[in-house]
DRENNULO-437319 format. One record per atom (N, C-alpha, C, O): residue number from 1; residue in one letter; x, y, z. Coordinates in steps of 0.001 Angstrom, whole numbers, plus 500000, padded with zeros to 6 digits. Example, Ala and Ser with C-alpha at 12.3 -4.5 7.8 and 13.67 -1.06 7.14 Angstrom:
<fidrens>
 resi resn     px     py     pz
    1    a 513190 494310 507800
    1    a 512300 495500 507800
    1    a 513200 496700 507800
    1    a 514236 496681 508465
    2    s 512850 497750 507080
    2    s 513670 498940 507140
    2    s 512900 500030 507870
    2    s 513409 501138 508039
</fidrens>
This chain:
<fidrens>
 resi resn     px     py     pz
    1    m 065265 713258 093056
    1    m 064447 713788 094034
    1    m 064997 715396 093958
    1    m 064144 716239 094237
    2    f 066419 715910 093585
    2    f 066564 717038 093717
    2    f 067350 717161 092059
    2    f 067792 716262 091343
    3    y 067293 718703 091838
    3    y 067851 719012 090614
    3    y 068351 720363 090986
    3    y 067720 721301 091473
    4    h 069729 720269 090628
    4    h 070722 721126 091218
    4    h 070646 722458 089798
    4    h 070682 722029 088645
    5    v 070578 723497 089955
    5    v 070702 724612 089181
    5    v 071929 725083 089446
    5    v 072404 725228 090572
    6    k 072574 725380 088177
    6    k 074437 726028 088704
    6    k 074497 727397 089094
    6    k 075499 727905 089597
    7    d 073226 728110 088820
    7    d 073717 729523 089235
    7    d 072750 729547 090542
    7    d 071813 728808 090845
    8    l 073319 730665 091205
    8    l 072866 730925 092477
    8    l 071369 731571 092153
    8    l 071136 732094 091063
    9    q 070582 731498 092997
    9    q 069081 732387 092770
    9    q 069789 733867 092968
    9    q 069534 734716 092114
   10    f 070468 734133 093812
   10    f 070917 735486 093975
   10    f 072296 735743 093919
   10    f 072876 735422 094956
   11    n 073096 736281 092923
   11    n 074448 736119 092671
   11    n 075299 736658 094120
   11    n 074982 737791 094482
   12    a 075984 736187 094673
   12    a 076707 736318 095709
   12    a 078030 736820 095588
   12    a 078928 736008 095365
   13    r 078399 738493 095743
   13    r 079778 738653 095308
   13    r 080040 739678 096417
   13    r 079346 740642 096740
   14    v 081281 739218 096962
   14    v 082175 739844 097864
   14    v 083376 740624 097492
   14    v 084323 740072 096933
   15    s 083376 741892 097780
   15    s 084336 742885 097040
   15    s 085719 742503 097927
   15    s 086749 742867 097359
   16    r 085844 742073 098758
   16    r 087074 741486 099518
   16    r 086951 740850 100593
   16    r 085865 740966 101160
   17    p 087847 740108 101132
   17    p 087841 738678 102035
   17    p 087692 739788 103410
   17    p 088150 740930 103376
   18    d 087042 739264 104471
   18    d 086732 739763 105686
   18    d 086445 738650 106704
   18    d 085300 738420 107096
   19    p 087495 737985 107108
   19    p 087243 736947 108227
   19    p 086397 737378 109301
   19    p 085578 736554 109707
   20    r 086434 738468 109820
   20    r 085607 738652 110941
   20    r 084070 738553 110543
   20    r 083233 738138 111345
   21    f 083765 738945 109307
   21    f 082593 738945 108894
   21    f 081970 737345 108838
   21    f 080968 736823 109327
   22    a 083074 736854 107999
   22    a 082950 735303 107908
   22    a 082490 734502 109233
   22    a 081751 733518 109198
   23    r 083061 735089 110461
   23    r 082927 734218 111615
   23    r 081420 734297 111938
   23    r 080678 733373 112272
   24    i 081072 735866 111730
   24    i 079763 736056 112122
   24    i 078806 735531 111229
   24    i 077822 735149 111862
   25    l 078712 735382 110187
   25    l 077981 734796 109092
   25    l 077836 733580 109349
   25    l 076690 733186 109134
   26    l 078712 732636 109818
   26    l 078774 731097 110091
   26    l 077405 730647 110852
   26    l 076870 729546 110718
   27    e 076960 731669 111643
   27    e 075713 731614 112414
   27    e 074676 731162 111546
   27    e 074050 730134 111800
   28    a 074396 732040 110279
   28    a 073427 731819 109322
   28    a 073262 730544 108737
   28    a 072201 730012 108412
   29    f 074915 729910 108587
   29    f 074961 728687 108063
   29    f 074650 727528 108708
   29    f 073725 726746 108491
   30    g 075690 727492 109682
   30    g 075280 726003 110957
   30    g 074890 726436 112225
   30    g 075051 725746 113232
   31    g 074313 727707 112223
   31    g 074244 728048 113579
   31    g 072792 727537 114616
   31    g 072333 726547 114045
   32    a 072264 727728 115402
   32    a 071000 726964 115769
   32    a 069846 727762 115131
   32    a 068705 727363 115366
   33    n 069996 728707 114450
   33    n 069061 729466 113830
   33    n 069340 729648 112616
   33    n 068734 730516 111987
   34    g 070376 728823 111984
   34    g 070845 728874 110485
   34    g 069890 728098 109698
   34    g 068980 727333 110019
   35    e 070473 728616 108276
   35    e 069777 727381 106966
   35    e 069895 725982 107117
   35    e 069103 725212 106575
   36    l 070880 725590 107853
   36    l 071284 724115 107682
   36    l 069955 723655 108995
   36    l 069127 722753 108866
   37    t 070076 724397 109948
   37    t 069053 723833 111095
   37    t 067491 723887 110314
   37    t 066757 722899 110329
   38    s 067170 724954 109757
   38    s 066042 724962 108885
   38    s 065657 723896 107865
   38    s 064635 723249 108092
   39    a 066254 723684 106939
   39    a 066408 722521 105958
   39    a 066152 721554 106772
   39    a 064973 721216 106665
   40    l 066839 720839 107691
   40    l 067024 719618 107983
   40    l 065427 719578 109275
   40    l 064745 718593 109557
   41    q 065303 720767 109709
   41    q 063812 720519 110184
   41    q 062685 720426 109564
   41    q 061779 719810 110126
   42    y 062484 720955 108388
   42    y 061660 720849 107290
   42    y 061421 719363 106896
   42    y 060344 718790 107057
   43    f 062645 718744 106310
   43    f 063146 717585 105893
   43    f 062431 716614 106617
   43    f 061630 715852 106074
   44    v 062732 716607 108042
   44    v 062324 715602 108889
   44    v 060922 715526 109339
   44    v 060353 714512 109742
   45    q 060363 716870 109210
   45    q 058905 716997 109700
   45    q 058098 716284 108397
   45    q 057145 715522 108556
   46    a 058560 716605 107294
   46    a 057859 716189 105930
   46    a 057631 714841 105772
   46    a 056703 714478 105048
   47    f 058651 713679 106591
   47    f 058742 712278 106299
   47    f 057391 711977 107362
   47    f 056641 711037 107100
   48    s 057174 712748 108435
   48    s 055872 712209 108938
   48    s 054378 712427 108407
   48    s 053335 711796 108575
   49    c 054668 713433 107788
   49    c 053450 713880 106864
   49    c 053068 712954 105613
   49    c 051998 713080 105018
   50    h 053988 712066 105293
   50    h 053949 711278 103813
   50    h 052788 710751 103391
   50    h 052149 711012 102372
   51    n 052471 709662 104624
   51    n 050980 709239 104379
   51    n 049614 709891 104472
   51    n 048780 709954 103569
   52    p 049512 710383 105754
   52    p 048247 711165 106014
   52    p 047848 712173 105288
   52    p 046711 712498 104948
   53    f 049044 712728 105039
   53    f 048765 714559 104288
   53    f 049782 714464 103691
   53    f 050861 714649 104253
   54    p 049650 714062 102027
   54    p 050600 714063 100877
   54    p 050805 715431 100142
   54    p 051662 715736 099313
   55    d 049645 716272 100743
   55    d 049909 717577 100485
   55    d 050971 718472 101051
   55    d 051667 719255 100404
   56    k 051007 718235 102462
   56    k 051740 718380 103597
   56    k 053211 718222 103190
   56    k 053950 719195 103042
   57    y 053596 716970 103018
   57    y 054799 716442 102934
   57    y 055122 717179 101563
   57    y 056197 717780 101534
   58    d 054443 717205 100589
   58    d 055046 718017 099039
   58    d 055598 719536 099810
   58    d 056731 719958 099581
   59    m 054774 720159 100601
   59    m 055193 721890 100908
   59    m 056080 721686 101721
   59    m 056964 722542 101698
   60    l 056215 720809 102510
   60    l 057365 720628 103634
   60    l 058863 720179 102694
   60    l 060018 720403 103057
   61    m 058517 719641 101685
   61    m 060007 719391 101045
   61    m 060118 720432 100223
   61    m 061250 720821 099935
   62    d 059042 721044 099719
   62    d 059810 722231 098812
   62    d 060195 723476 099868
   62    d 061124 724233 099583
   63    i 059602 723605 100821
   63    i 059972 724219 101566
   63    i 061811 724301 102087
   63    i 062578 725263 102057
   64    a 062056 722785 102563
   64    a 063079 722478 102983
   64    a 064152 722714 101765
   64    a 065290 723123 101997
   65    t 063758 722464 100656
   65    t 064492 722536 099223
   65    t 064912 723963 099156
   65    t 065993 724237 098634
   66    e 064116 724927 099660
   66    e 064456 726287 099320
   66    e 065335 726414 100316
   66    e 066391 726827 099838
   67    e 065421 726238 101620
   67    e 066194 726421 102636
   67    e 067798 725697 102435
   67    e 068781 725764 103174
   68    l 067590 724960 101060
   68    l 069241 724472 101007
   68    l 069601 725101 100054
   68    l 070768 724984 099679
   69    a 068727 725929 099400
   69    a 069343 727216 098222
   69    a 069841 728263 099205
   69    a 071015 728623 099113
   70    h 069164 728710 100005
   70    h 069656 729559 101212
   70    h 071044 729590 101599
   70    h 071909 730460 101508
   71    l 071026 727759 102308
   71    l 072511 727332 102714
   71    l 073680 727906 101767
   71    l 074660 728585 102074
   72    e 073192 727330 100303
   72    e 074303 727373 099292
   72    e 074800 728863 099201
   72    e 075986 729176 099092
   73    m 073452 729986 099275
   73    m 074091 731122 099158
   73    m 074899 731538 100346
   73    m 075894 732217 100093
   74    v 074662 731267 101536
   74    v 075178 731903 102870
   74    v 076452 731006 102736
   74    v 077441 731597 103168
   75    s 076708 729795 102281
   75    s 078145 729363 102430
   75    s 078927 729787 101143
   75    s 080134 729566 101241
   76    t 078500 730382 099874
   76    t 079298 731073 098902
   76    t 079688 732177 099624
   76    t 080842 732547 099407
   77    i 079026 732825 100447
   77    i 079406 734355 100825
   77    i 080605 733970 102111
   77    i 081437 734864 102265
   78    v 080712 733126 102740
   78    v 081253 732790 103687
   78    v 082625 732623 102861
   78    v 083639 733318 102915
   79    h 082287 731254 101923
   79    h 083845 731057 101040
   79    h 084386 732445 100678
   79    h 085559 732684 100965
   80    q 083581 733458 100026
   80    q 084428 734354 099239
   80    q 084732 735388 100237
   80    q 085482 736310 099915
   81    l 084166 735322 101556
   81    l 084813 736479 102658
   81    l 086167 735841 103059
   81    l 087051 736625 103405
   82    t 086443 734490 103055
   82    t 087760 733908 103470
   82    t 088637 733401 102423
   82    t 089722 732951 102789
   83    k 088352 733400 101195
   83    k 089328 733200 100144
   83    k 090523 734390 099813
   83    k 090398 735614 099781
   84    d 091783 733495 099571
   84    d 092847 734204 099535
   84    d 093148 735367 100916
   84    d 093560 736515 100750
   85    l 092758 734599 102558
   85    l 093222 735351 103371
   85    l 094804 735158 103510
   85    l 095323 734093 103174
   86    s 095532 736197 104006
   86    s 096952 735818 104300
   86    s 096851 735364 105653
   86    s 095733 735300 106164
   87    m 097942 735017 106345
   87    m 098173 734637 107429
   87    m 098113 735567 108792
   87    m 097885 735315 109975
   88    e 098431 736777 108043
   88    e 098315 737999 109130
   88    e 096849 738597 109360
   88    e 096608 739153 110431
   89    e 095949 738500 108456
   89    e 094634 738630 108488
   89    e 093957 737484 109248
   89    e 093220 737755 110196
   90    i 094118 736540 108970
   90    i 093633 735250 109811
   90    i 093901 735547 111173
   90    i 092955 735823 111910
   91    e 095225 735525 111667
   91    e 095391 736139 113192
   91    e 094962 737005 113790
   91    e 094399 737001 114884
   92    k 095321 738233 112760
   92    k 094883 739671 113435
   92    k 093035 739631 113459
   92    k 092475 740405 114235
   93    s 092184 738700 112576
   93    s 091033 738964 113219
   93    s 090082 738005 113907
   93    s 088853 738070 113925
   94    g 091005 736949 114567
   94    g 090505 736139 115663
   94    g 090197 734967 114926
   94    g 089788 734021 115600
   95    f 090321 734769 113398
   95    f 089690 733711 112663
   95    f 090655 732516 112760
   95    f 090321 731469 112204
   96    g 092231 732611 113651
   96    g 092916 731424 113756
   96    g 092514 730220 114137
   96    g 092856 729233 113486
   97    p 091583 730098 115454
   97    p 091126 728776 116090
   97    p 090447 728079 114658
   97    p 090800 727013 114153
   98    y 089534 728866 114238
   98    y 088591 728501 113074
   98    y 089711 728006 111776
   98    y 089682 726885 111268
   99    y 090299 728675 111537
   99    y 091453 728122 110514
   99    y 092255 727116 110838
   99    y 092600 726361 109929
  100    i 092686 726898 112069
  100    i 093144 725694 112673
  100    i 092487 724308 112283
  100    i 093102 723363 111788
  101    d 091105 724341 112591
  101    d 090313 723359 112658
  101    d 089965 723314 111032
  101    d 090271 722211 110581
  102    h 089630 723853 110425
  102    h 088965 724011 108790
  102    h 089726 724558 107879
  102    h 089154 724503 106790
  103    t 090996 725182 107803
  103    t 091600 726066 107185
  103    t 090491 726957 106941
  103    t 090129 727713 107843
  104    v 089775 726952 105553
  104    v 089020 728227 105068
  104    v 087638 727462 104701
  104    v 086610 727999 104288
  105    g 087840 726150 104935
  105    g 086592 725057 104589
  105    g 085454 725767 105109
  105    g 085557 726427 106142
  106    v 084099 725655 104303
  106    v 082806 726190 105093
  106    v 082431 724864 105873
  106    v 082267 723781 105311
  107    w 082307 725093 107339
  107    w 081826 723992 108141
  107    w 080903 724638 109257
  107    w 080999 725766 109740
  108    p 079964 723617 109554
  108    p 078845 724210 109925
  108    p 078901 724550 111628
  108    p 078992 723655 112468
  109    q 078837 725842 111919
  109    q 079114 725879 113383
  109    q 078428 727434 113695
  109    q 078035 728191 112808
  110    a 078391 727670 114913
  110    a 077560 728752 115285
  110    a 078675 729969 115322
  110    a 079849 729642 115495
  111    a 078302 731530 115148
  111    a 079081 732388 115375
  111    a 080033 732231 116385
  111    a 081226 732438 116167
  112    g 079538 731832 117631
  112    g 080410 731334 118557
  112    g 081381 730588 118735
  112    g 082038 730648 119775
  113    g 081691 729633 117627
  113    g 082137 728339 117826
  113    g 081776 727067 117802
  113    g 082522 726112 117584
  114    v 080392 727035 118072
  114    v 079568 726103 118857
  114    v 079307 724787 117612
  114    v 078254 724988 117008
  115    p 079808 723939 117296
  115    p 079481 723020 116144
  115    p 078143 722672 115959
  115    p 077451 722188 116854
  116    f 077708 722933 114680
  116    f 076368 722312 114311
  116    f 075970 721226 115107
  116    f 076839 720393 115368
  117    n 074616 721031 115632
  117    n 073854 720082 116536
  117    n 072661 719452 115915
  117    n 071983 720282 115310
  118    a 072208 718276 115877
  118    a 070474 717896 115252
  118    a 069640 718147 116456
  118    a 068422 718006 116341
  119    c 070235 718564 117790
  119    c 069216 718677 118643
  119    c 068371 720633 118409
  119    c 067362 721155 118881
  120    e 069311 721056 117592
  120    e 068818 722340 117435
  120    e 067291 722431 116676
  120    e 066450 723329 116618
  121    f 067348 721277 116217
  121    f 065680 721211 115448
  121    f 064717 720208 115914
  121    f 065038 719184 116519
  122    q 063478 720562 115594
  122    q 062332 719836 116290
  122    q 061567 719232 115231
  122    q 061536 719690 114088
  123    s 060948 718198 115614
  123    s 059950 717240 114893
  123    s 059323 716292 115920
  123    s 059982 715525 116621
  124    k 057677 716441 115950
  124    k 057278 715805 116756
  124    k 056286 714524 115877
  124    k 056063 713360 116209
  125    g 055962 715084 114998
  125    g 055003 714365 114171
  125    g 053589 714524 114200
  125    g 052789 713740 113689
  126    d 053276 715702 114895
  126    d 052030 716161 114732
  126    d 052100 717316 114099
  126    d 052983 718157 114268
  127    p 051120 717398 113306
  127    p 051383 718791 112439
  127    p 051458 720228 112971
  127    p 052307 721096 112771
  128    i 050116 720240 113846
  128    i 049939 721427 114453
  128    i 051473 722024 115430
  128    i 052110 723073 115329
  129    t 051642 720905 116284
  129    t 052822 721126 117034
  129    t 054137 721367 116074
  129    t 055044 722102 116465
  130    d 054188 720733 114846
  130    d 055689 720951 113878
  130    d 055231 722401 113500
  130    d 056170 723195 113550
  131    l 054080 722929 113151
  131    l 053789 723851 112595
  131    l 053982 725124 113481
  131    l 054371 726157 112936
  132    f 053783 725102 114537
  132    f 054340 726038 115763
  132    f 055959 726114 115933
  132    f 056664 727092 116179
  133    e 056217 725106 115773
  133    e 057917 725004 116009
  133    e 058689 725589 114740
  133    e 059847 726006 114757
  134    d 057624 725534 113361
  134    d 058481 726035 112380
  134    d 058166 727852 112423
  134    d 059014 728685 112105
  135    l 056953 728133 112825
  135    l 056676 729528 113120
  135    l 057903 730196 113817
  135    l 058498 731203 113433
  136    a 058165 729426 114930
  136    a 059034 729843 115975
  136    a 060099 729690 115271
  136    a 060776 730677 115557
  137    a 060646 729094 114559
  137    a 062198 728481 113800
  137    a 062371 730102 113043
  137    a 063313 730868 113238
  138    e 061196 730343 112159
  138    e 061771 731413 111655
  138    e 061532 732689 112034
  138    e 061881 733684 111399
  139    q 060963 732677 113024
  139    q 061027 733879 113802
  139    q 062347 734391 114298
  139    q 062874 735503 114272
  140    k 062768 733033 114830
  140    k 064375 733246 115593
  140    k 065243 733325 114252
  140    k 066166 734136 114329
  141    a 065148 732762 113251
  141    a 065963 732830 112053
  141    a 066221 734468 111568
  141    a 067297 734970 111243
  142    r 064819 735152 111634
  142    r 064766 736683 111827
  142    r 065724 737414 112383
  142    r 066710 737991 111924
  143    a 065206 737279 113606
  143    a 065811 737688 114673
  143    a 067703 737712 114573
  143    a 068395 738692 114848
  144    t 068217 736349 114109
  144    t 069251 736336 113958
  144    t 070019 737156 112754
  144    t 071012 737872 112882
  145    y 069406 736906 111739
  145    y 069387 737795 110621
  145    y 069669 739550 110901
  145    y 070487 740316 110391
  146    d 068672 739751 111870
  146    d 068416 741311 112336
  146    d 069846 741462 113163
  146    d 070474 742515 113047
  147    n 070333 740423 113973
  147    n 071551 740564 114521
  147    n 072789 740602 113838
  147    n 073744 741160 114379
  148    i 072870 740221 113017
  148    i 074183 739995 112189
  148    i 074091 741420 111296
  148    i 075164 741928 110971
  149    l 073055 741962 110961
  149    l 073010 742946 110310
  149    l 073590 744227 111247
  149    l 074412 745076 110901
  150    r 072918 744097 112506
  150    r 073236 745202 113398
  150    r 074611 744953 113555
  150    r 075163 745986 113177
  151    v 075592 744014 113962
  151    v 076629 743751 114322
  151    v 077666 744317 112698
  151    v 078614 745084 112865
  152    v 077359 743893 111490
  152    v 078085 744263 110483
  152    v 077746 745882 109940
  152    v 078368 746357 108989
</fidrens>
């Protein structure tokens, strides 16, 4: 079903560790409007379209797969931002509580520390309703990325 290309679509390069930015960027990974939420929303919506709308199923599966690629890029950046941190950097940046729970492993949560929750995405099985949910989700994701850019 999936073919993993070993090279990232866009090469993520971080010049130095930055646990503060990593904590903020976790929102794009596992937050309510993050890439994991988007990927799962498109996947579960696709399952409802398989029989009556095979072309919609294929489209939603393609979008879900693209969202997984975004998830890979964001998680790669978070990993690079937390790689080789000293305990002093971890404590000084406020990254300590995350470190205690996950060391520097990439784990899906919002920037505020709220764990990923499947209640964040929607699937009704009605193509029109789901399309409106998708449009809203994409706008919320855009606003989230805008907020991240303003903060950093």
